KOLNUDO-262199 format. One record per residue (C-alpha): residue in one letter; x, y, z. Coordinates in pm, whole numbers, padded with zeros to 5 digits, always signed. Each point is the difference from the previous one (the first is absolute). Layout:
aXYZ
...
***
This chain:
x+04625+03604-04138
x-00126+00323+00090
x-00153+00120-00340
x+00121+00316-00163
x-00276+00254-00065
x+00103+00278-00295
x-00143+00332+00059
x-00134+00194-00290
x-00112+00343-00022
x-00365+00019-00019
x-00135+00243-00293
x-00262+00206+00067
x-00331-00062-00079
x-00092+00402-00107
x+00270+00133-00301
x+00172+00287+00081
x-00020+00327-00104
x+00250-00026-00250
x-00134-00294-00163
x-00374+00172-00027
x+00169+00317-00154
x+00208-00240-00261
x-00333-00147-00091
x-00177+00316-00067
x+00278+00125-00156
x-00033-00330-00269
x-00361+00031-00008
x-00050+00194-00379
x-00172+00282-00060
x-00313+00031-00133
x+00025+00103-00399
x-00285+00208-00160
x-00163-00199-00293
x+00079+00137-00289
x-00250+00147-00262
x+00005-00117-00328
x-00285+00108-00254
x-00049-00001-00396
x+00237+00309-00113
x-00172+00039-00315
x-00321+00075+00181
x-00038+00327+00105
x-00324-00059+00217
x+00238-00261+00180
x+00272+00191+00064
x-00220+00309+00142
x-00207-00239+00215
x+00321-00144+00119
x+00138+00347+00123
x-00336+00123+00107
x-00038-00296+00251
x+00389+00053+00128
x-00056+00376+00063
x-00267-00091+00196
x+00186-00245+00211
x+00302+00207+00023
x-00167+00277+00140
x-00214-00186+00280
x+00326-00244+00084
x+00306+00229-00042
x-00112+00347+00007
x-00225-00046+00311
x-00296+00155-00182
x-00367-00138+00130
x-00238-00060-00300
x-00320+00190-00047
x-00250-00245-00183
x-00275+00251-00069
x+00000-00005-00347
x+00020-00343+00015
x-00260-00032+00254
x-00268+00189-00225
x+00052-00204-00268
x-00051-00328+00180
x-00350+00157+00158
x-00108+00109-00319
x+00087-00356-00182
x-00199-00169+00239
x-00303+00191+00011
x-00007-00021-00338
x+00032-00391-00008
x-00214-00011+00276
x-00307+00168-00182
x+00075-00216-00310
x-00011-00334+00189
x-00306+00104+00185
x-00178+00102-00317
x+00082-00292-00093
x-00140-00247+00248
x-00292+00209+00065
x-00084-00067-00395
x+00068-00344+00067
x-00235-00087+00269
x-00275+00239-00118
x-00214-00016-00308
x+00128+00239-00280
x-00296+00282+00016
x+00033+00022+00351
x+00391+00025+00005
x+00025+00250-00269
x-00003+00294+00242
x+00242-00115+00232
x+00230-00153-00279
x-00008+00339-00181
x+00100+00168+00330
x+00300-00234+00046
x+00127+00057-00345
x+00025+00365+00020
x+00105+00014+00323
x+00304-00203-00097
x+00052+00166-00349
x+00023+00324+00206
x+00249-00165+00281
x+00218-00097-00295
x-00001+00325-00115
x+00092+00174+00307
x+00297-00224+00039
x+00103+00110-00330
x-00017+00317+00042
x+00155-00010+00373
x+00350-00179-00163
x-00029+00271-00299
x-00026+00312+00251
x+00126-00062+00322
x+00210-00307-00020
x+00171+00062-00327
x+00346-00114-00021
x+00044-00070+00339
x+00172-00289+00149
x+00105+00071+00353
x-00132+00272+00262
x+00205-00039+00341
x+00037+00227+00303
x+00247-00028+00287
x+00048+00217+00331
x+00328+00127+00170
x+00034+00271+00231
x-00347+00058-00013
x+00001+00120-00354
x-00216-00242-00273
x+00178-00057-00331
x-00232-00143-00292
x+00136-00128-00321
x-00213-00074-00287
x+00203-00234-00290
x-00164+00040-00352
x+00167-00197-00326
x-00078-00021-00354
x+00153-00134-00368
x-00091+00170-00303
x-00148-00237-00264
x+00284-00195-00203
x+00278+00162+00242
x+00214-00214+00242
x+00054+00358+00218
x-00140-00032+00362
x-00129+00318+00166
x+00001-00021+00393
x-00118+00321+00156
x+00065+00104+00377
x-00237+00209+00167
x+00080+00061+00346
x-00185+00223+00260
x+00111+00112+00331
x-00239+00116+00267
x+00211+00161+00229
x-00091+00119+00377
x+00102+00381+00088
x-00154+00062+00328
x-00386+00049-00067
x+00027+00005-00388
x+00094-00279-00250
x+00232+00112-00291
x-00046-00239-00312
x+00325-00054-00257
x-00105-00188-00324
x+00286-00118-00236
x-00009-00224-00311
x+00254-00225-00186
x+00045-00151-00301
x+00201-00320-00088
x-00034-00089-00393
x+00224-00295-00092
x+00017-00287-00272
x-00131-00359+00168
x+00384-00110-00139
x+00135+00191+00303
x-00207-00269+00256
x-00028-00273-00220
x+00281-00287-00180
x-00081-00145-00296
x-00144-00294+00154
x-00216+00237+00149
x+00133-00067+00398
x-00061+00338+00184
x+00282+00162+00165
x-00105+00088+00354
x+00266+00172+00112
x+00028+00264-00277
x-00381+00056+00008
x-00039+00058+00340
x+00308+00218+00022
x-00161+00209-00276
x-00308+00004+00217
x+00188+00096+00318
x+00154+00279-00183
x-00362+00148-00154
x-00100-00019+00377
x+00294+00190+00111
x-00019+00252-00268
x-00386+00060+00033
x+00043+00031+00400
x+00303+00244-00010
x-00036+00134-00323
x+00364-00058-00079
x+00030-00124-00364
x+00278-00246-00052
x+00335+00150-00164
x+00031-00032-00388
x+00232-00249-00066
***
């Protein structure tokens, strides 16, 4: 008797385009991790907002951050530590009478550098938390963000300063504008201390647009 062979439809080893698309659609989108702080601590609330402002302008508004203030403070801090460590080590391996002059110089240098660090933060950095720039159509835009809160107040102030360097033939035209947002932390944090990121981003985007165009929002 002859054997009856059943033909079976061969399945392709490579998945079809439709299958790949369905798998891609089923893949869950990555959600941003929630920001949760102690909503009774004004310092924690301010630090959370300050940190997210920097993240927003780099990742969402496409500004390139200028770290000059941070770099200057790091250099001064490292130099101060280097003098302190050098003086301590030299005093440890050298007799006291011989090490007095070098140790004294290192101590003076340490205090001078720390004083310069404090003065730089107070005079130049002030309340600045972000400085960034971007280039569009050969025009350079620089934004500076300062934030502050008054003692025992939950009002958070965000000061936008926007400078535009526009090339016009052989000259450069400067445009400078400022805008301030003053709102309670309660606008962005619920009773559990969870930040409403979408609302905070919306306010930041609105502030950026206003300081760029000069068009203030309509009063409601």
